[in-house]
mmCIF file of the protein (N, C-alpha, C, O) and its ligand, coordinates in Angstrom:
data_MODEL
# 
_entry.id   MODEL 
# 
loop_
_entity.id 
_entity.type 
_entity.pdbx_number_of_molecules 
1 polymer     1 
2 non-polymer 1 
# 
_entity_poly.entity_id                      1 
_entity_poly.type                           'polypeptide(L)' 
_entity_poly.nstd_linkage                   no 
_entity_poly.nstd_monomer                   no 
_entity_poly.pdbx_seq_one_letter_code       MAEYKCSNCGKIVTLDEIGLKAKCPHCSNRVLIKLRPKIVKKVQAR 
_entity_poly.pdbx_seq_one_letter_code_can   MAEYKCSNCGKIVTLDEIGLKAKCPHCSNRVLIKLRPKIVKKVQAR 
_entity_poly.pdbx_strand_id                 A 
# 
loop_
_entity_poly_seq.entity_id 
_entity_poly_seq.num 
_entity_poly_seq.mon_id 
_entity_poly_seq.hetero 
1 1  MET n 
1 2  ALA n 
1 3  GLU n 
1 4  TYR n 
1 5  LYS n 
1 6  CYS n 
1 7  SER n 
1 8  ASN n 
1 9  CYS n 
1 10 GLY n 
1 11 LYS n 
1 12 ILE n 
1 13 VAL n 
1 14 THR n 
1 15 LEU n 
1 16 ASP n 
1 17 GLU n 
1 18 ILE n 
1 19 GLY n 
1 20 LEU n 
1 21 LYS n 
1 22 ALA n 
1 23 LYS n 
1 24 CYS n 
1 25 PRO n 
1 26 HIS n 
1 27 CYS n 
1 28 SER n 
1 29 ASN n 
1 30 ARG n 
1 31 VAL n 
1 32 LEU n 
1 33 ILE n 
1 34 LYS n 
1 35 LEU n 
1 36 ARG n 
1 37 PRO n 
1 38 LYS n 
1 39 ILE n 
1 40 VAL n 
1 41 LYS n 
1 42 LYS n 
1 43 VAL n 
1 44 GLN n 
1 45 ALA n 
1 46 ARG n 
# 
loop_
_struct_asym.id 
_struct_asym.entity_id 
A 1 
B 2 
# 
loop_
_chem_comp.id 
_chem_comp.type 
_chem_comp.mon_nstd_flag 
ALA 'L-peptide linking' y 
ARG 'L-peptide linking' y 
ASN 'L-peptide linking' y 
ASP 'L-peptide linking' y 
CYS 'L-peptide linking' y 
GLN 'L-peptide linking' y 
GLU 'L-peptide linking' y 
GLY 'peptide linking'   y 
HIS 'L-peptide linking' y 
ILE 'L-peptide linking' y 
LEU 'L-peptide linking' y 
LYS 'L-peptide linking' y 
MET 'L-peptide linking' y 
PRO 'L-peptide linking' y 
SER 'L-peptide linking' y 
THR 'L-peptide linking' y 
TYR 'L-peptide linking' y 
VAL 'L-peptide linking' y 
ZN  non-polymer         . 
# 
_pdbx_entity_nonpoly.entity_id   2 
_pdbx_entity_nonpoly.name        ? 
_pdbx_entity_nonpoly.comp_id     ZN 
# 
_pdbx_nonpoly_scheme.asym_id         B 
_pdbx_nonpoly_scheme.entity_id       2 
_pdbx_nonpoly_scheme.mon_id          ZN 
_pdbx_nonpoly_scheme.ndb_seq_num     1 
_pdbx_nonpoly_scheme.pdb_seq_num     101 
_pdbx_nonpoly_scheme.auth_seq_num    101 
_pdbx_nonpoly_scheme.pdb_mon_id      ZN 
_pdbx_nonpoly_scheme.auth_mon_id     ZN 
_pdbx_nonpoly_scheme.pdb_strand_id   A 
_pdbx_nonpoly_scheme.pdb_ins_code    . 
# 
loop_
_atom_site.group_PDB 
_atom_site.id 
_atom_site.type_symbol 
_atom_site.label_atom_id 
_atom_site.label_alt_id 
_atom_site.label_comp_id 
_atom_site.label_asym_id 
_atom_site.label_entity_id 
_atom_site.label_seq_id 
_atom_site.pdbx_PDB_ins_code 
_atom_site.Cartn_x 
_atom_site.Cartn_y 
_atom_site.Cartn_z 
_atom_site.occupancy 
_atom_site.B_iso_or_equiv 
_atom_site.pdbx_formal_charge 
_atom_site.auth_seq_id 
_atom_site.auth_comp_id 
_atom_site.auth_asym_id 
_atom_site.auth_atom_id 
_atom_site.pdbx_PDB_model_num 
ATOM   1   N  N  . MET A 1 1  ? 153.552 42.290 166.396 1.00 0.00 ? 1   MET A N  1 
ATOM   2   C  CA . MET A 1 1  ? 153.675 40.948 165.795 1.00 0.00 ? 1   MET A CA 1 
ATOM   3   C  C  . MET A 1 1  ? 155.148 40.633 165.517 1.00 0.00 ? 1   MET A C  1 
ATOM   4   O  O  . MET A 1 1  ? 155.844 41.394 164.844 1.00 0.00 ? 1   MET A O  1 
ATOM   5   N  N  . ALA A 1 2  ? 155.590 39.538 166.028 1.00 0.00 ? 2   ALA A N  1 
ATOM   6   C  CA . ALA A 1 2  ? 156.976 39.147 165.786 1.00 0.00 ? 2   ALA A CA 1 
ATOM   7   C  C  . ALA A 1 2  ? 157.120 38.611 164.365 1.00 0.00 ? 2   ALA A C  1 
ATOM   8   O  O  . ALA A 1 2  ? 156.268 37.874 163.868 1.00 0.00 ? 2   ALA A O  1 
ATOM   9   N  N  . GLU A 1 3  ? 158.195 38.992 163.742 1.00 0.00 ? 3   GLU A N  1 
ATOM   10  C  CA . GLU A 1 3  ? 158.436 38.526 162.384 1.00 0.00 ? 3   GLU A CA 1 
ATOM   11  C  C  . GLU A 1 3  ? 159.759 37.767 162.321 1.00 0.00 ? 3   GLU A C  1 
ATOM   12  O  O  . GLU A 1 3  ? 160.721 38.070 163.027 1.00 0.00 ? 3   GLU A O  1 
ATOM   13  N  N  . TYR A 1 4  ? 159.758 36.773 161.446 1.00 0.00 ? 4   TYR A N  1 
ATOM   14  C  CA . TYR A 1 4  ? 160.961 35.982 161.268 1.00 0.00 ? 4   TYR A CA 1 
ATOM   15  C  C  . TYR A 1 4  ? 161.303 35.922 159.797 1.00 0.00 ? 4   TYR A C  1 
ATOM   16  O  O  . TYR A 1 4  ? 160.436 36.010 158.927 1.00 0.00 ? 4   TYR A O  1 
ATOM   17  N  N  . LYS A 1 5  ? 162.583 35.772 159.546 1.00 0.00 ? 5   LYS A N  1 
ATOM   18  C  CA . LYS A 1 5  ? 163.022 35.613 158.167 1.00 0.00 ? 5   LYS A CA 1 
ATOM   19  C  C  . LYS A 1 5  ? 163.573 34.209 157.995 1.00 0.00 ? 5   LYS A C  1 
ATOM   20  O  O  . LYS A 1 5  ? 164.417 33.751 158.765 1.00 0.00 ? 5   LYS A O  1 
ATOM   21  N  N  . CYS A 1 6  ? 163.082 33.550 156.983 1.00 0.00 ? 6   CYS A N  1 
ATOM   22  C  CA . CYS A 1 6  ? 163.552 32.201 156.707 1.00 0.00 ? 6   CYS A CA 1 
ATOM   23  C  C  . CYS A 1 6  ? 164.971 32.265 156.157 1.00 0.00 ? 6   CYS A C  1 
ATOM   24  O  O  . CYS A 1 6  ? 165.258 33.038 155.243 1.00 0.00 ? 6   CYS A O  1 
ATOM   25  N  N  . SER A 1 7  ? 165.845 31.456 156.715 1.00 0.00 ? 7   SER A N  1 
ATOM   26  C  CA . SER A 1 7  ? 167.238 31.488 156.274 1.00 0.00 ? 7   SER A CA 1 
ATOM   27  C  C  . SER A 1 7  ? 167.423 30.763 154.950 1.00 0.00 ? 7   SER A C  1 
ATOM   28  O  O  . SER A 1 7  ? 168.468 30.893 154.312 1.00 0.00 ? 7   SER A O  1 
ATOM   29  N  N  . ASN A 1 8  ? 166.428 30.007 154.535 1.00 0.00 ? 8   ASN A N  1 
ATOM   30  C  CA . ASN A 1 8  ? 166.528 29.251 153.286 1.00 0.00 ? 8   ASN A CA 1 
ATOM   31  C  C  . ASN A 1 8  ? 165.933 30.021 152.107 1.00 0.00 ? 8   ASN A C  1 
ATOM   32  O  O  . ASN A 1 8  ? 166.619 30.281 151.118 1.00 0.00 ? 8   ASN A O  1 
ATOM   33  N  N  . CYS A 1 9  ? 164.649 30.383 152.220 1.00 0.00 ? 9   CYS A N  1 
ATOM   34  C  CA . CYS A 1 9  ? 163.995 31.036 151.084 1.00 0.00 ? 9   CYS A CA 1 
ATOM   35  C  C  . CYS A 1 9  ? 163.958 32.554 151.251 1.00 0.00 ? 9   CYS A C  1 
ATOM   36  O  O  . CYS A 1 9  ? 163.624 33.278 150.314 1.00 0.00 ? 9   CYS A O  1 
ATOM   37  N  N  . GLY A 1 10 ? 164.299 33.027 152.434 1.00 0.00 ? 10  GLY A N  1 
ATOM   38  C  CA . GLY A 1 10 ? 164.415 34.468 152.630 1.00 0.00 ? 10  GLY A CA 1 
ATOM   39  C  C  . GLY A 1 10 ? 163.097 35.198 152.787 1.00 0.00 ? 10  GLY A C  1 
ATOM   40  O  O  . GLY A 1 10 ? 163.061 36.428 152.796 1.00 0.00 ? 10  GLY A O  1 
ATOM   41  N  N  . LYS A 1 11 ? 162.036 34.462 152.907 1.00 0.00 ? 11  LYS A N  1 
ATOM   42  C  CA . LYS A 1 11 ? 160.729 35.104 153.036 1.00 0.00 ? 11  LYS A CA 1 
ATOM   43  C  C  . LYS A 1 11 ? 160.481 35.502 154.492 1.00 0.00 ? 11  LYS A C  1 
ATOM   44  O  O  . LYS A 1 11 ? 160.975 34.889 155.438 1.00 0.00 ? 11  LYS A O  1 
ATOM   45  N  N  . ILE A 1 12 ? 159.695 36.555 154.609 1.00 0.00 ? 12  ILE A N  1 
ATOM   46  C  CA . ILE A 1 12 ? 159.333 37.012 155.937 1.00 0.00 ? 12  ILE A CA 1 
ATOM   47  C  C  . ILE A 1 12 ? 158.067 36.292 156.380 1.00 0.00 ? 12  ILE A C  1 
ATOM   48  O  O  . ILE A 1 12 ? 157.042 36.325 155.699 1.00 0.00 ? 12  ILE A O  1 
ATOM   49  N  N  . VAL A 1 13 ? 158.157 35.656 157.509 1.00 0.00 ? 13  VAL A N  1 
ATOM   50  C  CA . VAL A 1 13 ? 156.992 34.955 158.030 1.00 0.00 ? 13  VAL A CA 1 
ATOM   51  C  C  . VAL A 1 13 ? 156.672 35.484 159.420 1.00 0.00 ? 13  VAL A C  1 
ATOM   52  O  O  . VAL A 1 13 ? 157.566 35.775 160.216 1.00 0.00 ? 13  VAL A O  1 
ATOM   53  N  N  . THR A 1 14 ? 155.391 35.600 159.690 1.00 0.00 ? 14  THR A N  1 
ATOM   54  C  CA . THR A 1 14 ? 154.983 36.070 161.005 1.00 0.00 ? 14  THR A CA 1 
ATOM   55  C  C  . THR A 1 14 ? 154.822 34.882 161.942 1.00 0.00 ? 14  THR A C  1 
ATOM   56  O  O  . THR A 1 14 ? 154.780 33.726 161.522 1.00 0.00 ? 14  THR A O  1 
ATOM   57  N  N  . LEU A 1 15 ? 154.736 35.201 163.201 1.00 0.00 ? 15  LEU A N  1 
ATOM   58  C  CA . LEU A 1 15 ? 154.590 34.148 164.199 1.00 0.00 ? 15  LEU A CA 1 
ATOM   59  C  C  . LEU A 1 15 ? 153.307 33.365 163.966 1.00 0.00 ? 15  LEU A C  1 
ATOM   60  O  O  . LEU A 1 15 ? 153.243 32.167 164.244 1.00 0.00 ? 15  LEU A O  1 
ATOM   61  N  N  . ASP A 1 16 ? 152.287 34.045 163.456 1.00 0.00 ? 16  ASP A N  1 
ATOM   62  C  CA . ASP A 1 16 ? 151.024 33.384 163.144 1.00 0.00 ? 16  ASP A CA 1 
ATOM   63  C  C  . ASP A 1 16 ? 151.200 32.312 162.074 1.00 0.00 ? 16  ASP A C  1 
ATOM   64  O  O  . ASP A 1 16 ? 150.621 31.229 162.151 1.00 0.00 ? 16  ASP A O  1 
ATOM   65  N  N  . GLU A 1 17 ? 152.014 32.643 161.074 1.00 0.00 ? 17  GLU A N  1 
ATOM   66  C  CA . GLU A 1 17 ? 152.204 31.697 159.976 1.00 0.00 ? 17  GLU A CA 1 
ATOM   67  C  C  . GLU A 1 17 ? 153.026 30.496 160.416 1.00 0.00 ? 17  GLU A C  1 
ATOM   68  O  O  . GLU A 1 17 ? 152.812 29.372 159.962 1.00 0.00 ? 17  GLU A O  1 
ATOM   69  N  N  . ILE A 1 18 ? 153.958 30.759 161.300 1.00 0.00 ? 18  ILE A N  1 
ATOM   70  C  CA . ILE A 1 18 ? 154.797 29.664 161.783 1.00 0.00 ? 18  ILE A CA 1 
ATOM   71  C  C  . ILE A 1 18 ? 153.972 28.722 162.652 1.00 0.00 ? 18  ILE A C  1 
ATOM   72  O  O  . ILE A 1 18 ? 154.080 27.499 162.559 1.00 0.00 ? 18  ILE A O  1 
ATOM   73  N  N  . GLY A 1 19 ? 153.149 29.328 163.497 1.00 0.00 ? 19  GLY A N  1 
ATOM   74  C  CA . GLY A 1 19 ? 152.298 28.525 164.353 1.00 0.00 ? 19  GLY A CA 1 
ATOM   75  C  C  . GLY A 1 19 ? 153.103 27.671 165.315 1.00 0.00 ? 19  GLY A C  1 
ATOM   76  O  O  . GLY A 1 19 ? 154.146 28.088 165.820 1.00 0.00 ? 19  GLY A O  1 
ATOM   77  N  N  . LEU A 1 20 ? 152.612 26.498 165.554 1.00 0.00 ? 20  LEU A N  1 
ATOM   78  C  CA . LEU A 1 20 ? 153.273 25.600 166.503 1.00 0.00 ? 20  LEU A CA 1 
ATOM   79  C  C  . LEU A 1 20 ? 154.293 24.705 165.822 1.00 0.00 ? 20  LEU A C  1 
ATOM   80  O  O  . LEU A 1 20 ? 155.012 23.953 166.481 1.00 0.00 ? 20  LEU A O  1 
ATOM   81  N  N  . LYS A 1 21 ? 154.352 24.788 164.508 1.00 0.00 ? 21  LYS A N  1 
ATOM   82  C  CA . LYS A 1 21 ? 155.257 23.904 163.786 1.00 0.00 ? 21  LYS A CA 1 
ATOM   83  C  C  . LYS A 1 21 ? 156.701 24.374 163.861 1.00 0.00 ? 21  LYS A C  1 
ATOM   84  O  O  . LYS A 1 21 ? 157.642 23.593 163.709 1.00 0.00 ? 21  LYS A O  1 
ATOM   85  N  N  . ALA A 1 22 ? 156.849 25.680 164.100 1.00 0.00 ? 22  ALA A N  1 
ATOM   86  C  CA . ALA A 1 22 ? 158.181 26.264 164.213 1.00 0.00 ? 22  ALA A CA 1 
ATOM   87  C  C  . ALA A 1 22 ? 159.024 26.003 162.979 1.00 0.00 ? 22  ALA A C  1 
ATOM   88  O  O  . ALA A 1 22 ? 160.203 25.664 163.074 1.00 0.00 ? 22  ALA A O  1 
ATOM   89  N  N  . LYS A 1 23 ? 158.403 26.166 161.822 1.00 0.00 ? 23  LYS A N  1 
ATOM   90  C  CA . LYS A 1 23 ? 159.172 26.046 160.586 1.00 0.00 ? 23  LYS A CA 1 
ATOM   91  C  C  . LYS A 1 23 ? 158.545 26.923 159.520 1.00 0.00 ? 23  LYS A C  1 
ATOM   92  O  O  . LYS A 1 23 ? 157.397 27.350 159.640 1.00 0.00 ? 23  LYS A O  1 
ATOM   93  N  N  . CYS A 1 24 ? 159.304 27.181 158.491 1.00 0.00 ? 24  CYS A N  1 
ATOM   94  C  CA . CYS A 1 24 ? 158.847 28.045 157.425 1.00 0.00 ? 24  CYS A CA 1 
ATOM   95  C  C  . CYS A 1 24 ? 157.675 27.414 156.683 1.00 0.00 ? 24  CYS A C  1 
ATOM   96  O  O  . CYS A 1 24 ? 157.780 26.270 156.243 1.00 0.00 ? 24  CYS A O  1 
ATOM   97  N  N  . PRO A 1 25 ? 156.550 28.137 156.530 1.00 0.00 ? 25  PRO A N  1 
ATOM   98  C  CA . PRO A 1 25 ? 155.392 27.591 155.820 1.00 0.00 ? 25  PRO A CA 1 
ATOM   99  C  C  . PRO A 1 25 ? 155.633 27.473 154.323 1.00 0.00 ? 25  PRO A C  1 
ATOM   100 O  O  . PRO A 1 25 ? 154.867 26.812 153.622 1.00 0.00 ? 25  PRO A O  1 
ATOM   101 N  N  . HIS A 1 26 ? 156.695 28.112 153.823 1.00 0.00 ? 26  HIS A N  1 
ATOM   102 C  CA . HIS A 1 26 ? 156.949 28.105 152.380 1.00 0.00 ? 26  HIS A CA 1 
ATOM   103 C  C  . HIS A 1 26 ? 157.849 26.939 151.966 1.00 0.00 ? 26  HIS A C  1 
ATOM   104 O  O  . HIS A 1 26 ? 157.625 26.313 150.930 1.00 0.00 ? 26  HIS A O  1 
ATOM   105 N  N  . CYS A 1 27 ? 158.855 26.654 152.769 1.00 0.00 ? 27  CYS A N  1 
ATOM   106 C  CA . CYS A 1 27 ? 159.819 25.636 152.350 1.00 0.00 ? 27  CYS A CA 1 
ATOM   107 C  C  . CYS A 1 27 ? 160.120 24.637 153.456 1.00 0.00 ? 27  CYS A C  1 
ATOM   108 O  O  . CYS A 1 27 ? 160.976 23.767 153.299 1.00 0.00 ? 27  CYS A O  1 
ATOM   109 N  N  . SER A 1 28 ? 159.410 24.763 154.582 1.00 0.00 ? 28  SER A N  1 
ATOM   110 C  CA . SER A 1 28 ? 159.571 23.827 155.692 1.00 0.00 ? 28  SER A CA 1 
ATOM   111 C  C  . SER A 1 28 ? 160.945 23.880 156.341 1.00 0.00 ? 28  SER A C  1 
ATOM   112 O  O  . SER A 1 28 ? 161.328 22.981 157.089 1.00 0.00 ? 28  SER A O  1 
ATOM   113 N  N  . ASN A 1 29 ? 161.679 24.944 156.046 1.00 0.00 ? 29  ASN A N  1 
ATOM   114 C  CA . ASN A 1 29 ? 162.961 25.121 156.711 1.00 0.00 ? 29  ASN A CA 1 
ATOM   115 C  C  . ASN A 1 29 ? 162.725 25.503 158.171 1.00 0.00 ? 29  ASN A C  1 
ATOM   116 O  O  . ASN A 1 29 ? 161.780 26.224 158.492 1.00 0.00 ? 29  ASN A O  1 
ATOM   117 N  N  . ARG A 1 30 ? 163.580 25.018 159.031 1.00 0.00 ? 30  ARG A N  1 
ATOM   118 C  CA . ARG A 1 30 ? 163.355 25.259 160.456 1.00 0.00 ? 30  ARG A CA 1 
ATOM   119 C  C  . ARG A 1 30 ? 164.235 26.363 161.016 1.00 0.00 ? 30  ARG A C  1 
ATOM   120 O  O  . ARG A 1 30 ? 164.110 26.736 162.182 1.00 0.00 ? 30  ARG A O  1 
ATOM   121 N  N  . VAL A 1 31 ? 165.106 26.873 160.197 1.00 0.00 ? 31  VAL A N  1 
ATOM   122 C  CA . VAL A 1 31 ? 165.984 27.935 160.688 1.00 0.00 ? 31  VAL A CA 1 
ATOM   123 C  C  . VAL A 1 31 ? 165.367 29.282 160.350 1.00 0.00 ? 31  VAL A C  1 
ATOM   124 O  O  . VAL A 1 31 ? 165.377 29.728 159.203 1.00 0.00 ? 31  VAL A O  1 
ATOM   125 N  N  . LEU A 1 32 ? 164.836 29.908 161.371 1.00 0.00 ? 32  LEU A N  1 
ATOM   126 C  CA . LEU A 1 32 ? 164.190 31.198 161.175 1.00 0.00 ? 32  LEU A CA 1 
ATOM   127 C  C  . LEU A 1 32 ? 164.917 32.250 162.008 1.00 0.00 ? 32  LEU A C  1 
ATOM   128 O  O  . LEU A 1 32 ? 165.219 32.048 163.184 1.00 0.00 ? 32  LEU A O  1 
ATOM   129 N  N  . ILE A 1 33 ? 165.179 33.346 161.373 1.00 0.00 ? 33  ILE A N  1 
ATOM   130 C  CA . ILE A 1 33 ? 165.897 34.424 162.044 1.00 0.00 ? 33  ILE A CA 1 
ATOM   131 C  C  . ILE A 1 33 ? 164.886 35.440 162.543 1.00 0.00 ? 33  ILE A C  1 
ATOM   132 O  O  . ILE A 1 33 ? 164.068 35.953 161.780 1.00 0.00 ? 33  ILE A O  1 
ATOM   133 N  N  . LYS A 1 34 ? 164.956 35.717 163.811 1.00 0.00 ? 34  LYS A N  1 
ATOM   134 C  CA . LYS A 1 34 ? 164.006 36.674 164.368 1.00 0.00 ? 34  LYS A CA 1 
ATOM   135 C  C  . LYS A 1 34 ? 164.399 38.091 163.974 1.00 0.00 ? 34  LYS A C  1 
ATOM   136 O  O  . LYS A 1 34 ? 165.554 38.502 164.096 1.00 0.00 ? 34  LYS A O  1 
ATOM   137 N  N  . LEU A 1 35 ? 163.406 38.816 163.500 1.00 0.00 ? 35  LEU A N  1 
ATOM   138 C  CA . LEU A 1 35 ? 163.657 40.198 163.107 1.00 0.00 ? 35  LEU A CA 1 
ATOM   139 C  C  . LEU A 1 35 ? 163.266 41.124 164.241 1.00 0.00 ? 35  LEU A C  1 
ATOM   140 O  O  . LEU A 1 35 ? 162.341 40.858 165.010 1.00 0.00 ? 35  LEU A O  1 
ATOM   141 N  N  . ARG A 1 36 ? 163.999 42.213 164.316 1.00 0.00 ? 36  ARG A N  1 
ATOM   142 C  CA . ARG A 1 36 ? 163.641 43.206 165.319 1.00 0.00 ? 36  ARG A CA 1 
ATOM   143 C  C  . ARG A 1 36 ? 162.426 43.983 164.841 1.00 0.00 ? 36  ARG A C  1 
ATOM   144 O  O  . ARG A 1 36 ? 162.281 44.235 163.645 1.00 0.00 ? 36  ARG A O  1 
ATOM   145 N  N  . PRO A 1 37 ? 161.571 44.356 165.749 1.00 0.00 ? 37  PRO A N  1 
ATOM   146 C  CA . PRO A 1 37 ? 160.429 45.190 165.367 1.00 0.00 ? 37  PRO A CA 1 
ATOM   147 C  C  . PRO A 1 37 ? 160.907 46.529 164.826 1.00 0.00 ? 37  PRO A C  1 
ATOM   148 O  O  . PRO A 1 37 ? 161.949 47.061 165.209 1.00 0.00 ? 37  PRO A O  1 
ATOM   149 N  N  . LYS A 1 38 ? 160.108 47.032 163.937 1.00 0.00 ? 38  LYS A N  1 
ATOM   150 C  CA . LYS A 1 38 ? 160.515 48.275 163.286 1.00 0.00 ? 38  LYS A CA 1 
ATOM   151 C  C  . LYS A 1 38 ? 160.419 49.452 164.256 1.00 0.00 ? 38  LYS A C  1 
ATOM   152 O  O  . LYS A 1 38 ? 159.340 49.924 164.615 1.00 0.00 ? 38  LYS A O  1 
ATOM   153 N  N  . ILE A 1 39 ? 161.572 49.883 164.646 1.00 0.00 ? 39  ILE A N  1 
ATOM   154 C  CA . ILE A 1 39 ? 161.616 51.047 165.522 1.00 0.00 ? 39  ILE A CA 1 
ATOM   155 C  C  . ILE A 1 39 ? 162.475 52.112 164.826 1.00 0.00 ? 39  ILE A C  1 
ATOM   156 O  O  . ILE A 1 39 ? 163.658 51.921 164.543 1.00 0.00 ? 39  ILE A O  1 
ATOM   157 N  N  . VAL A 1 40 ? 161.829 53.204 164.576 1.00 0.00 ? 40  VAL A N  1 
ATOM   158 C  CA . VAL A 1 40 ? 162.565 54.274 163.906 1.00 0.00 ? 40  VAL A CA 1 
ATOM   159 C  C  . VAL A 1 40 ? 163.247 55.123 164.966 1.00 0.00 ? 40  VAL A C  1 
ATOM   160 O  O  . VAL A 1 40 ? 162.619 55.777 165.798 1.00 0.00 ? 40  VAL A O  1 
ATOM   161 N  N  . LYS A 1 41 ? 164.539 55.074 164.887 1.00 0.00 ? 41  LYS A N  1 
ATOM   162 C  CA . LYS A 1 41 ? 165.299 55.872 165.840 1.00 0.00 ? 41  LYS A CA 1 
ATOM   163 C  C  . LYS A 1 41 ? 165.774 57.157 165.170 1.00 0.00 ? 41  LYS A C  1 
ATOM   164 O  O  . LYS A 1 41 ? 166.364 57.146 164.089 1.00 0.00 ? 41  LYS A O  1 
ATOM   165 N  N  . LYS A 1 42 ? 165.506 58.209 165.820 1.00 0.00 ? 42  LYS A N  1 
ATOM   166 C  CA . LYS A 1 42 ? 165.981 59.474 165.285 1.00 0.00 ? 42  LYS A CA 1 
ATOM   167 C  C  . LYS A 1 42 ? 167.246 59.885 166.003 1.00 0.00 ? 42  LYS A C  1 
ATOM   168 O  O  . LYS A 1 42 ? 167.252 60.219 167.188 1.00 0.00 ? 42  LYS A O  1 
ATOM   169 N  N  . VAL A 1 43 ? 168.307 59.845 165.240 1.00 0.00 ? 43  VAL A N  1 
ATOM   170 C  CA . VAL A 1 43 ? 169.593 60.230 165.816 1.00 0.00 ? 43  VAL A CA 1 
ATOM   171 C  C  . VAL A 1 43 ? 170.034 61.531 165.174 1.00 0.00 ? 43  VAL A C  1 
ATOM   172 O  O  . VAL A 1 43 ? 170.163 61.645 163.955 1.00 0.00 ? 43  VAL A O  1 
ATOM   173 N  N  . GLN A 1 44 ? 170.250 62.456 165.995 1.00 0.00 ? 44  GLN A N  1 
ATOM   174 C  CA . GLN A 1 44 ? 170.677 63.763 165.461 1.00 0.00 ? 44  GLN A CA 1 
ATOM   175 C  C  . GLN A 1 44 ? 172.155 63.773 165.151 1.00 0.00 ? 44  GLN A C  1 
ATOM   176 O  O  . GLN A 1 44 ? 172.990 63.478 166.007 1.00 0.00 ? 44  GLN A O  1 
ATOM   177 N  N  . ALA A 1 45 ? 172.458 64.106 163.954 1.00 0.00 ? 45  ALA A N  1 
ATOM   178 C  CA . ALA A 1 45 ? 173.864 64.250 163.578 1.00 0.00 ? 45  ALA A CA 1 
ATOM   179 C  C  . ALA A 1 45 ? 174.401 65.571 164.089 1.00 0.00 ? 45  ALA A C  1 
ATOM   180 O  O  . ALA A 1 45 ? 173.765 66.620 163.990 1.00 0.00 ? 45  ALA A O  1 
ATOM   181 N  N  . ARG A 1 46 ? 175.577 65.473 164.627 1.00 0.00 ? 46  ARG A N  1 
ATOM   182 C  CA . ARG A 1 46 ? 176.157 66.713 165.152 1.00 0.00 ? 46  ARG A CA 1 
ATOM   183 C  C  . ARG A 1 46 ? 177.364 67.138 164.335 1.00 0.00 ? 46  ARG A C  1 
ATOM   184 O  O  . ARG A 1 46 ? 177.981 68.162 164.632 1.00 0.00 ? 46  ARG A O  1 
HETATM 185 ZN ZN . ZN  B 2 .  ? 161.443 29.266 153.805 1.00 0.00 2 101 ZN  A ZN 1 
# 
């Protein structure tokens, strides 16, 4: 599931919540920052 962060209220909204309106369901702001999916990278320190 793609997640976005509202640049105005800072809430995390999913693509489902945004729907076709392409705006924040909480404050109607249209600037949403796409978040990267949570991928845990294991980097070995040397
Ligand atoms: Zn918002």
